[in-house]
C-alpha positions in Angstrom: 11.0 -11.5 16.1 13.1 -14.4 14.2 16.7 -13.6 13.2 15.7 -15.3 10.1 14.7 -12.7 7.4 12.4 -13.1 4.6 11.6 -10.5 1.5 8.7 -11.6 -0.3 7.8 -9.9 -3.3 4.3 -10.0 -5.1 2.5 -7.4 -6.9 -1.2 -9.3 -5.6 -1.7 -7.9 -2.6 -3.8 -10.6 -1.3 -1.0 -13.4 -2.4 1.2 -11.0 -1.0 -0.3 -11.0 2.5 -0.8 -14.6 2.5 2.8 -15.4 1.9 3.9 -12.8 4.8 1.3 -14.3 7.3 2.3 -17.9 6.4 5.9 -17.2 6.9 5.4 -15.1 10.2 3.2 -17.6 11.6 6.4 -20.1 11.2 8.6 -17.8 13.2 10.3 -16.1 10.4 10.7 -12.2 9.9 9.2 -11.0 6.7 9.3 -8.0 4.7 6.9 -7.5 2.2 6.9 -5.5 -0.9 4.2 -5.4 -3.9 6.8 -3.6 -6.2 10.4 -5.3 -7.1 11.7 -2.0 -7.6 11.1 -0.8 -4.0 12.9 -4.3 -2.8 15.7 -3.5 -5.0 16.3 -0.2 -3.6 16.6 -1.7 0.0 18.5 -4.5 -1.0 21.1 -2.2 -2.8 21.4 -0.2 0.6 22.1 -2.9 2.3 19.1 -5.2 3.1 20.4 -8.6 3.8 17.6 -11.4 3.5 18.3 -14.9 4.4 15.5 -16.1 1.4 13.6 -14.4 -1.0 10.3 -15.4 -2.5 9.0 -13.6 -5.4 6.2 -13.8 -7.9 7.2 -14.2 -11.5 4.6 -12.1 -13.4 4.8 -8.6 -12.2 4.1 -5.4 -14.5 7.1 -3.2 -13.4 9.5 -5.7 -13.6 8.9 -9.5 -13.6 10.6 -12.2 -11.5 13.0 -13.4 -14.0 14.2 -9.7 -14.5 14.3 -9.2 -10.4 16.3 -12.1 -9.8 18.8 -11.1 -12.2 19.0 -7.6 -10.3 19.4 -9.4 -6.8 22.0 -11.7 -8.4 24.2 -8.6 -9.2 24.7 -7.8 -5.7 27.7 -9.5 -4.6 26.6 -10.4 -1.2 23.1 -11.8 -2.3 24.3 -14.0 -5.0 24.0 -17.2 -2.6 21.0 -16.2 -0.9 18.2 -18.9 -1.7 15.8 -17.5 -4.4 12.2 -19.1 -4.3 9.6 -18.2 -7.1 6.0 -18.0 -6.9 4.0 -18.3 -10.2 0.6 -19.1 -11.1 2.2 -20.0 -14.7 1.5 -23.8 -15.5 3.8 -23.5 -18.5 6.9 -25.7 -17.9 9.0 -23.6 -20.2 8.5 -20.4 -17.8 9.3 -22.9 -15.0 12.4 -24.2 -16.9 13.8 -20.7 -17.5 13.8 -20.1 -13.7 15.4 -22.9 -13.0 17.9 -22.6 -15.3 18.7 -18.9 -14.5 19.9 -20.5 -10.9 16.9 -20.1 -8.9 16.3 -22.3 -5.7 13.0 -24.0 -6.1 9.4 -22.7 -7.3 6.0 -23.0 -6.0 2.7 -22.7 -8.4 -0.2 -20.9 -7.0 -2.4 -21.4 -5.3 0.0 -23.1 -2.9 -0.5 -24.6 0.8 0.9 -22.7 3.4 2.8 -25.9 4.7 4.3 -26.2 1.1 5.8 -22.6 1.1 7.1 -23.0 5.1 8.7 -26.4 3.8 10.2 -25.3 0.8 11.6 -22.2 3.0 13.0 -24.6 5.7 14.5 -26.8 3.2 16.5 -23.9 1.6 17.7 -22.5 5.1 19.0 -25.9 6.5 20.6 -26.6 3.1 22.6 -23.1 3.2 23.5 -23.6 7.0 25.2 -27.2 5.8 26.8 -25.5 3.1 28.3 -22.8 5.2 30.3 -24.9 7.5 33.9 -24.0 7.3 36.3 -25.9 5.5 38.6 -27.2 8.3 41.8 -28.9 8.2 44.4 -30.0 5.3 42.7 -30.9 1.8 44.8 -32.6 -0.6 43.6 -33.5 -4.0 45.4 -36.2 -5.9 44.3 -36.4 -9.8 47.7 -38.1 -11.1 46.8 -41.9 -11.0 43.5 -43.3 -9.4 41.9 -39.7 -8.0 41.5 -39.1 -4.4 40.8 -36.5 -1.9 41.6 -36.2 1.5 40.6 -34.0 4.5 42.8 -34.0 7.7 44.9 -37.2 6.1 41.4 -39.1 5.9 40.1 -40.0 2.5 36.7 -38.9 1.6 33.9 -41.0 0.0 32.0 -40.0 -2.8 28.6 -40.7 -3.6 28.8 -39.0 -6.8 31.9 -39.4 -9.1 30.3 -36.2 -11.1 30.8 -34.5 -8.1 34.1 -35.5 -8.1 34.8 -34.8 -11.5 33.3 -31.3 -10.7 35.7 -30.5 -8.2 38.7 -31.6 -10.5 37.2 -29.5 -13.6 37.3 -26.6 -11.3 41.0 -26.7 -10.0 41.7 -27.0 -13.9 39.8 -24.1 -14.6 40.6 -21.5 -11.9 39.4 -18.4 -13.8 36.0 -19.6 -13.6 33.2 -21.4 -15.9 30.0 -20.8 -17.0 27.0 -23.6 -16.6 27.1 -24.4 -20.4 31.1 -24.9 -20.4 30.7 -27.2 -17.4 27.5 -28.9 -19.2 29.5 -29.2 -22.5 32.4 -30.7 -20.4 30.6 -33.4 -18.1 27.0 -33.8 -19.8 27.6 -33.7 -23.5 24.7 -33.9 -25.3 21.8 -33.2 -22.4 19.5 -30.6 -23.6 19.9 -27.1 -21.8 17.4 -27.6 -19.2 18.7 -31.2 -18.1 22.3 -30.0 -18.3 21.5 -27.1 -16.1 19.6 -29.1 -13.6 22.2 -31.7 -13.5 25.0 -29.3 -12.5 23.1 -27.5 -9.9 22.3 -31.0 -8.4 26.0 -31.8 -8.6 27.2 -28.5 -7.4 25.4 -29.1 -4.2 26.5 -32.6 -3.6 30.2 -31.3 -4.3 29.4 -28.5 -1.4 27.7 -31.0 0.7 30.9 -33.4 0.4 33.8 -31.0 0.9 31.8 -28.8 3.4 32.1 -24.8 3.2 31.5 -22.3 0.8 33.6 -23.9 -1.6 32.2 -22.3 -5.1 31.6 -18.7 -5.3 29.7 -17.2 -8.6 30.1 -13.8 -10.2 28.8 -12.6 -13.4 27.5 -16.1 -14.5 30.8 -17.8 -13.8 31.6 -20.5 -11.1 34.7 -20.4 -9.0 36.9 -22.3 -6.5 36.1 -20.1 -3.7 39.2 -17.6 -3.0 39.6 -18.5 0.6 39.5 -22.1 -0.3 42.9 -23.7 0.1 43.8 -27.0 -1.4 46.8 -29.1 -1.9 46.7 -30.2 -5.8 49.4 -32.7 -7.1 48.8 -31.4 -10.7 49.7 -27.9 -9.6 53.0 -29.4 -7.5 53.8 -31.4 -10.5 53.9 -28.4 -12.9 55.6 -26.2 -10.5 58.5 -28.8 -10.1 58.5 -29.6 -13.8 58.9 -25.9 -14.7 61.5 -25.5 -12.3 63.5 -28.7 -13.7 63.2 -27.2 -16.9 64.7 -24.0 -16.0 67.5 -25.2 -13.8 68.3 -28.4 -15.7 69.2 -29.9 -12.3 69.0 -34.0 -12.1 67.5 -33.1 -8.4 64.7 -31.2 -9.5 63.8 -33.3 -12.5 63.8 -36.1 -10.0 61.3 -34.5 -7.4 59.2 -33.3 -10.6 59.0 -37.1 -11.9 58.4 -38.6 -8.5 54.9 -36.6 -8.3 53.7 -38.5 -11.7 51.7 -41.4 -9.9 50.0 -42.3 -12.9 48.0 -40.7 -16.1 45.3 -37.8 -15.3 42.0 -38.9 -13.6 42.3 -42.9 -14.2 38.9 -44.1 -14.4 37.1 -41.1 -16.0 36.6 -40.8 -19.8 34.8 -37.6 -20.6 36.3 -35.6 -23.4 37.5 -32.9 -21.2 39.4 -35.7 -18.9 40.8 -37.2 -22.2 42.2 -33.9 -23.7 43.8 -33.1 -20.3 45.2 -36.5 -19.9 47.0 -36.5 -23.0 48.4 -33.4 -22.6 49.7 -34.0 -19.5 51.3 -37.3 -20.5 52.8 -35.7 -23.5 54.4 -33.0 -21.4 55.5 -35.5 -18.7 57.3 -37.7 -21.8 59.1 -34.5 -22.8 60.1 -34.0 -19.2 61.7 -37.5 -18.9 63.4 -37.1 -22.0 64.9 -34.0 -21.0 65.8 -35.8 -17.7 67.4 -38.8 -19.4 69.3 -36.8 -22.0 70.7 -34.2 -19.3 71.8 -37.3 -17.2 73.4 -39.0 -20.1 75.3 -35.4 -21.1 76.4 -35.3 -17.2 78.0 -38.9 -17.4 75.2 -39.7 -14.6 74.6 -43.2 -16.9 72.4 -44.8 -13.7 70.1 -41.8 -13.6 70.2 -41.8 -17.4 69.0 -45.6 -17.4 66.5 -45.1 -14.9 65.0 -42.2 -16.5 64.7 -43.7 -20.0 63.4 -46.7 -18.7 60.6 -44.7 -16.8 59.9 -43.1 -20.8 59.5 -47.0 -22.1 57.2 -47.3 -19.3 55.4 -44.2 -19.7 55.1 -44.6 -23.6 56.3 -48.2 -24.8 56.6 -47.1 -28.6 58.9 -44.4 -27.7 61.6 -45.0 -30.2 63.6 -42.3 -28.6 63.4 -44.2 -25.3 64.5 -47.8 -26.5 67.5 -46.2 -28.4 68.5 -43.9 -25.2 68.6 -47.2 -23.1 70.7 -48.7 -25.9 72.9 -45.7 -26.0 73.2 -45.8 -22.3 74.1 -49.3 -22.1 76.6 -49.1 -24.8 78.5 -46.2 -22.8 78.4 -48.5 -19.6 80.1 -51.4 -21.7 77.1 -53.6 -21.9 76.2 -54.3 -25.5 74.2 -57.5 -24.9 72.1 -55.3 -22.8 71.9 -52.6 -25.7 70.8 -55.2 -28.3 68.3 -56.6 -25.9 66.8 -52.8 -26.0 66.9 -52.6 -29.3 65.1 -55.9 -30.0 62.5 -55.2 -27.5 61.8 -52.2 -29.6 61.3 -54.5 -32.6 59.3 -57.2 -31.0 56.8 -54.5 -29.6 55.8 -53.5 -33.4 56.3 -56.9 -34.5 53.4 -57.9 -31.8 50.0 -58.2 -33.1 48.6 -57.1 -29.7 49.8 -53.4 -30.0 
């Protein structure tokens, strides 16, 4: 018997037998149930199939209900689930795919159709279960980049890359609806769900390993997954600097900031995060500059105020700070130049 086990559920004994024979002739082990509750009892007792194939229209418990109860079992949340249905109503098919089912076949189906669908899902699962190896680093400040074992990963889907950073920014998990609203605003529910699951697969494929886990219809970066994320590092160092008020700590946090958040991406959630982090960094730079000035570390104060003007060219606080430091350093001409620079910026038609 094959080590690959498939659970088949259908109240139509003829279709159930056809499903079983088709899959067994392809070399799979099959457990067949004509009642979904009988299958559920076994699954709850520890039965762990590699694939589940289920009819939709069943009197005791329909396929949608059966799917929902199966997904409540933690160990079965990622097991491929295929619907068999005689229904031609696309809304029913859409409902199954929206719930998260992997595929559906319309009755009557050819033996090869069923076997091919199962094989495709098994290959994808095998591919996605490759372990995450080595060190992974994700950089969101400036041009986004992900490295694995010091090699930069290429992305055939920028949405998959964006999804990774969205999950990194939402560690408490997200629903399909929340992701769809962020990454595909304006799409219908069914199209957004389809886009999400396709993008999720591409992300898993690009990164390797069981990167994403789901529970209670929320998706998370897997708890076993380790990643160095520059935003995490920046936030930790920034908090430490504000607490210690040491110039060395300020410098370490500021050096992590290589540019604004996810440059090149323009989703609303990215813009919101970018503006928030941008504002936080401006505050950090101001605190560093004022601390340096108070401690009479005038060269450091000049540097931090200058970084403020680069980060926010129209900051009156930054330009006045530069002028104040130059005056303290006995450079009145440079102080006047700084104040004139601010005036010229505001007078410019380009700003």
